[in-house]
N, C-alpha and C positions, 0 to 999 in steps of 0.2 A: 550078618553085619548092620552097621550102624542103622541102615536104610530101612532096614526092620525085614521079617521073616517075609518071604513071597509066595505066592503058589501061581501056578499056568497051566493052562489048557493049551496053550502053542497060540492063540489069538488072542489072548490078552494074559496081562501080568497084571495080580493084583497085591500092593504092596500095604503092610500093614507094623505101624510104627508109632512115636508121638507123635501128637499132632503139631508141635513146632515144626519136627523133620516135616512131616507129609505137607504144611502150609508152605515152607519155603520151597519142597520140591515141585508143586504145583504152583506156585507164583511165575517160579523160574522158569518151568516148560511152556508157563502160557505166554510168558516175554520172547522164548524161543517160535514158539510156533504160528505168532502173530508177526512176525517179522516180515518186512516188504520190501525190502531191497531186492536190487536186480538180481542176486545169485543166492538168494535165500530160498527160493522153491527148490534148488538144488540139494542144498544144506539140510532142508527136512526132511531129504530122505534117510536122514540119518537118527533121527525121531520120530519115538509112534508117531499113527494119523490122527489119536484124540487121547484125552486123561479128563475122568472125573472123580469125584470126590464122593466117596459111597457112603460115608459114613465119618464119625470124628475122629475114627482110627485108620481109614482104609484109602489109597488112594487105585485105580484102575488104570493102565496104561493101554492102549487097543491097538494093535497091528495091522497092518495091510494083508500080510500075508503070514503064512505060517513061520512062528520063531522060535528058536529053542536057546535057553541060558545056557552061557558059557562055564558058569558054575561048576566042578565037577568033571569037566568035559578035558579028556586028551586026545590032541588032534594028528595027525600024519603032519610032516613037514610042508607041503602043498597048502594043506588047508587054513596053516598058522601063517604062511604068508600072504594070504588073500585078506585073513583076519586084521594082522597089521598094517598092513596096507591102508584097508577101510579105516582103521582108529587114527592110522593118520593123517590120513584124508579129514576124518572129523576134528580132529585138533588143528589142520590148520583153518578150516571154515571157521570154528569157534575164535581161532586168535584173530582173525580177518575182522570178527568181533569185537575184541577186545574182550573176550572173556576168557578164562580157565575153569572147568568142568572140575577140578580137584579132587574126584572122587571115582576114576576111572576103574573098577574094580570086576572080576568075574562074575558078581552079584549085577552089577548094572548095566550090564553087555550082551545083547542077543544077535546071535546069528540068523540071518533069513536063506536058508539053506537053496530056496529055488532060484535068488539071482546073485546068489557069491556077497551078499548086504550085508549091513549090522543096524540093530536100532539100538541107542543108547536110552536106558531109562534111569531115574531118580536122579535127580535134578538138586537136592538142597544144598550140597556142597559149593554151587556154581558161584563165581568171582569174581568182577571187574580186574583186569588187571591195576597192580599199584594198590589196591586196596587188601585188608586187613582179613585173613581168612577164619572166618568165623568156628568153621568145624571141620575135622580130617575124618577118614576113614579110622576109626582105633584096630580094627581087626587087619590090616593092611598098612598099620603105620608107618613100617618098616620099608615102604615100596615108595614113598616118597621121597625128592632128594633130602638131604641133607640142611641144604639151608635154610627151607621152611621153620625148621624149629627153631631158627635164627632172628631170621626177620618175620616170619609169617606174613608174609606177602605173598598175594597171587602173581604167579609169572608162567607164560606157556611152558615152561623147564618140568614145570611137574605132570601138567598131560601127557606130554611125550613121553616122560620117564616111565609114569604106569602104565601108558600102552602099552610099549616094549616088555614092562615087568608080566603084561597079562600073554603077550607070545611066547614067553618063559613060560609059563604059568601051563597053556596048553598045549606046551611042548613036553610037560610031566615035569617040570623043576616048580612046585609049587612057593617054592621060596620067592622065585622073582629074580632071582641073580644071575640065571644062566652058567653058572660055574659048573653045575654038573654036566650041563650041557658039551662042556670042550669037549671033551671025549667019544660024542654020539655023531654031533652035528656040527654043518658046515662052518667051518674057521670064522670066516666073513660078515657069515649072520650071527654068531656068538658075540666076536667083537663091536658090532654094529649096537645091540643089544645092551651089552658092559657099558661102551662109550657112552660119555653125556654129551645130548643136543641142544641145543636152547633156542633154536627157530625153529617153528613149525614148517615154514612152508621150506626153509632148506633142510631139514630134515627130510621129508617128503620126496623131495626131489634127489637128495641121496642113496633113498631105499629103493627109490624105483631103478633107481641106476645100477643098485647091487641086483637088485631080481633080474635087469636085462643080463 
């Protein structure tokens, strides 16, 4: 993807890309990891514990526990359920900060099997709500809400919809649309993915109710 090629040993991931992307990614990561609000320590469990520039073309993110990239994974429904739940929690926290990740893709999300957690990496798309989006993921441009290409403005909807596309992806529909899942998966779950949502906190609450 645009975030560059990456390699991982399960305890760190090293992205290699152009200097501009890596600089934005590391700068935005440092903003998040240095937050000091009341809820920020809980929020930080969704991002790696450390990041460092190794050279002009590489950034390494370090995990506290073993982490596996979602890229290329196909998971059973019960695992997809908790992945989406964690993603929507991340969206809700980020929304509280007034920011949109603007690039949630299988290459930027790692799962933590030990505690059913997730870690988000690659932050160069991160944009404050209401600001113009500088970049989007070219590989996953079809995952973005259609209004992005008209307004080019960061909103909570972008992260919510891309999180749901990831849920579809890990269930085997790499298009992210969930249409092909209609014949094989729970109807209410599929409809939840397909229908657009605009408020991160309300979406998380609705999803938890759906799980119950």
